[in-house]
C-alpha positions in Angstrom: 113.2 95.0 84.3 114.8 91.5 84.0 111.8 90.2 85.9 109.6 90.6 82.7 111.8 88.4 80.4 110.6 84.9 81.8 106.9 86.2 81.5 107.5 87.3 78.0 108.9 83.9 77.2 105.7 82.4 78.5 103.8 84.7 76.2 106.0 83.3 73.3 104.7 79.9 74.1 101.1 81.1 74.0 101.9 83.0 70.8 103.3 79.9 69.2 100.1 78.0 70.2 98.1 80.8 68.8 99.8 80.6 65.4 99.8 76.8 65.3 96.2 76.7 66.3 94.9 79.1 63.8 94.0 81.9 66.1 91.9 79.9 68.6 90.2 82.2 71.1 91.5 80.5 74.2 95.1 81.0 73.0 94.4 84.6 72.2 93.1 85.3 75.6 96.0 83.5 77.4 98.5 85.3 75.2 96.9 88.8 76.0 96.8 88.0 79.7 100.4 87.0 79.7 101.4 90.2 77.8 99.5 92.2 80.3 101.1 90.4 83.2 104.5 91.1 81.7 103.6 94.8 81.6 102.5 94.5 85.2 105.8 93.0 86.1 107.5 96.2 84.8 104.9 98.5 86.4 105.2 97.0 89.9 108.6 98.5 90.2 107.5 101.9 88.8 104.0 102.3 90.4 102.8 99.4 92.6 99.0 100.1 92.4 99.2 100.4 88.5 101.2 97.1 88.4 98.5 95.5 90.7 95.7 96.7 88.5 97.4 95.4 85.4 97.7 92.0 87.1 94.0 92.1 87.8 93.3 92.8 84.1 95.6 90.0 83.1 93.6 87.6 85.4 90.4 88.8 83.8 91.8 87.6 80.5 92.8 84.3 81.9 89.2 83.9 83.4 87.7 84.7 79.9 89.9 82.1 78.5 88.7 79.5 81.0 85.1 80.4 80.1 85.8 79.4 76.6 86.4 75.9 77.8 83.4 75.6 80.0 80.6 77.7 81.5 80.7 78.3 85.2 78.8 75.7 87.1 77.4 75.3 90.7 80.9 73.8 91.5 82.5 77.0 90.3 80.2 78.9 92.8 81.2 76.6 95.6 84.9 76.9 94.8 84.6 80.7 94.6 82.9 81.0 98.0 85.4 78.7 99.7 88.4 80.4 98.0 87.1 83.8 98.7 86.6 83.0 102.4 90.1 81.5 102.7 91.7 84.3 100.7 90.0 87.1 102.7 90.9 85.4 106.0 94.6 85.3 104.7 94.3 89.1 103.7 92.5 90.1 106.8 95.5 88.9 108.8 97.5 91.6 107.3 95.0 94.4 107.8 96.9 96.1 110.6 99.9 96.4 108.3 97.9 97.9 105.4 97.4 101.5 106.6 95.5 103.1 103.7 91.8 101.9 103.5 91.8 102.2 99.6 94.9 100.0 99.4 93.1 97.4 101.7 90.1 97.5 99.5 92.2 97.0 96.4 93.8 93.9 98.1 90.4 92.5 98.9 89.3 93.1 95.2 92.5 91.3 94.0 91.8 88.4 96.4 88.3 88.2 94.9 89.8 88.0 91.5 92.1 85.2 92.5 89.1 83.3 94.0 87.3 83.7 90.6 90.4 82.5 88.8 90.4 79.4 91.0 86.7 78.9 90.7 86.8 78.9 86.9 89.9 76.8 86.5 89.7 74.1 89.2 86.6 72.3 87.9 87.9 72.2 84.3 90.0 69.0 84.5 87.2 67.3 86.4 84.5 68.0 84.0 86.7 67.3 80.9 90.1 66.0 81.5 92.8 67.3 79.0 96.3 68.5 79.2 95.0 72.1 78.6 92.5 72.0 81.4 95.0 70.4 83.8 97.7 73.0 83.0 95.3 75.8 83.4 94.1 74.6 86.8 97.6 74.0 88.0 98.8 77.4 86.7 95.9 79.1 88.5 96.5 77.2 91.8 100.3 78.0 91.7 99.6 81.6 90.8 97.5 82.0 93.9 100.2 80.5 96.1 102.8 82.8 94.5 100.7 85.9 95.2 100.1 84.7 98.8 103.8 84.3 99.3 104.5 87.8 97.8 101.9 89.3 100.1 103.4 87.6 103.1 106.9 88.7 102.1 105.8 92.4 101.6 104.2 92.4 105.0 106.9 90.8 107.0 110.2 91.6 105.1 111.2 88.0 104.5 114.7 87.0 103.5 115.8 87.7 99.9 116.1 83.9 99.3 112.4 83.4 99.8 111.7 86.3 97.4 113.4 84.3 94.8 111.3 81.2 95.7 108.1 83.1 95.2 109.3 84.5 92.0 110.1 81.1 90.8 106.7 79.9 91.7 105.2 82.8 89.8 107.2 81.9 86.7 106.0 78.3 86.9 102.4 79.5 87.1 102.8 81.7 84.0 104.6 78.9 82.2 101.8 76.4 82.9 99.2 79.0 81.7 101.2 79.7 78.6 101.6 76.0 77.8 97.8 75.5 78.4 97.4 77.5 75.1 98.5 74.5 73.1 
């Protein structure tokens, strides 16, 4: 349950930005996404599939926030296609270790959500450079790397030290997303 505390602190950053910004839609969506991801942190230890579903919902709120900054463009479609191909190749590598077909389908769906997260955030600082857009893009990139590390760790039983590295990367991603609300 202590895993949730840093994520909640990131939500506090977004909540502070929300109050200071007069209830701006982007800040609301990031705040809600962080709160849902905090719930996911708890649920992963209780029921893994529920925790994963909550993370997916949290990502949907992040994506909605990114769409308030700019509409998806053809670059978004290209980034989505490239990220989806790479993430599905990464996931496909673990297929022999995921024995339940529905679980594998869920992992592919989650990978598609990560590709969408990247496709909406990566073009942002290039189309309009700002601290918010840069933090959002970096947070999304780091989130994907964190999830890839967690997936690798779950499939191959990595040393506990690497578990903490992936957790630190995850917290950094959430912090950058929380700070992007300012």
